[in-house]
C-alpha positions as CSV (number, residue, x, y, z in Angstrom):
1,C,-6.5,112.8,117.7
2,G,-7.4,115.0,115.1
3,V,-5.9,112.4,112.6
4,V,-7.9,109.7,114.5
5,A,-10.9,111.7,114.0
6,D,-10.2,112.1,110.4
7,L,-9.9,108.6,109.4
8,L,-13.1,107.4,111.4
9,A,-15.2,110.0,110.2
10,G,-18.5,109.0,108.7
11,S,-17.5,105.1,109.5
12,P,-20.2,102.9,110.3
13,H,-17.7,101.0,112.6
14,A,-16.0,104.2,114.4
15,Q,-17.6,103.2,117.9
16,E,-16.6,99.5,117.5
17,L,-12.7,100.8,116.6
18,L,-12.5,102.8,119.4
19,G,-13.9,100.3,121.8
20,E,-11.3,97.7,120.5
21,H,-8.4,100.2,120.8
22,A,-9.4,100.7,124.6
23,R,-9.5,96.8,124.9
24,L,-6.2,96.1,123.5
25,A,-5.0,99.3,125.5
26,Q,-5.8,97.0,128.6
27,R,-4.3,93.9,127.1
28,F,-1.0,96.0,126.2
29,A,-0.6,97.8,129.6
30,L,-1.1,94.4,131.4
31,L,1.5,92.8,129.2
32,D,3.8,95.8,130.1
33,K,3.5,95.4,133.8
34,A,4.3,91.6,133.7
35,L,7.4,92.0,131.2
36,T,8.4,94.9,133.4
37,E,8.1,93.1,136.4
38,Q,10.1,90.2,134.9
39,I,12.9,92.2,133.7
40,V,13.3,94.1,137.1
41,A,13.5,90.5,138.6
42,E,16.5,89.4,135.9
43,L,18.2,93.1,136.6
44,E,18.1,92.4,140.4
45,Q,19.2,88.7,140.2
46,A,22.1,90.2,137.9
47,G,23.2,93.0,140.3
48,I,22.5,95.8,138.2
49,A,21.7,99.1,140.1
50,E,18.5,100.5,140.1
51,P,16.4,97.8,138.5
52,A,13.3,99.1,138.2
53,Q,14.1,102.6,137.1
54,T,16.6,100.6,134.4
55,A,13.3,98.6,133.2
56,Q,11.4,101.7,132.8
57,V,14.0,103.0,130.5
58,L,14.2,99.8,128.8
59,M,10.7,99.3,128.0
60,A,10.2,103.2,126.8
61,A,13.3,102.5,124.5
62,C,11.8,99.4,123.2
63,H,8.4,101.5,122.7
64,G,10.4,103.7,120.5
65,I,11.8,101.0,118.6
66,V,8.6,99.4,117.9
67,A,7.1,102.7,116.9
68,K,10.1,103.1,114.1
69,V,11.0,99.9,112.9
70,S,8.2,97.8,111.4
71,D,10.5,94.4,110.4
72,G,9.7,91.8,113.0
73,E,13.3,90.7,112.8
74,A,14.7,94.3,113.1
75,V,12.9,94.8,116.0
76,R,14.1,91.7,118.0
77,A,18.1,92.6,117.0
78,S,17.6,96.3,118.2
79,V,16.0,95.4,121.7
80,K,18.8,93.0,121.8
81,L,21.2,95.5,121.0
82,L,19.5,98.0,123.0
83,C,20.2,95.7,126.1
84,A,23.8,94.6,125.3
85,R,24.5,97.9,125.5
86,M,22.7,99.0,128.4
87,V,24.3,95.9,130.6
88,A,27.6,96.8,129.5
89,G,27.4,100.2,130.4
90,T,26.6,98.8,133.9
91,G,30.2,97.0,134.2
92,V,28.3,94.1,135.4
93,G,29.6,90.7,133.4
94,S,33.0,92.8,132.4
């Protein structure tokens, strides 16, 4: 938070930027919820145990990937690899 305060210090647009962050956070939260529900449904259909917890772990891991990988193609490849490894670890489809 201190870094954000330093970046916004003296900016005539500070309140606007902070408001936009809150607005985008709400949109991302709604998107995350919808995506998580879709993942849970797909995991249930595939017969994977603990679909809600598995989806939660996948979403958290994906958040970490997005935070650390800046290239869109690399993010997509990393998420695909993560999902393939997690599904393989369940024994489903083997």
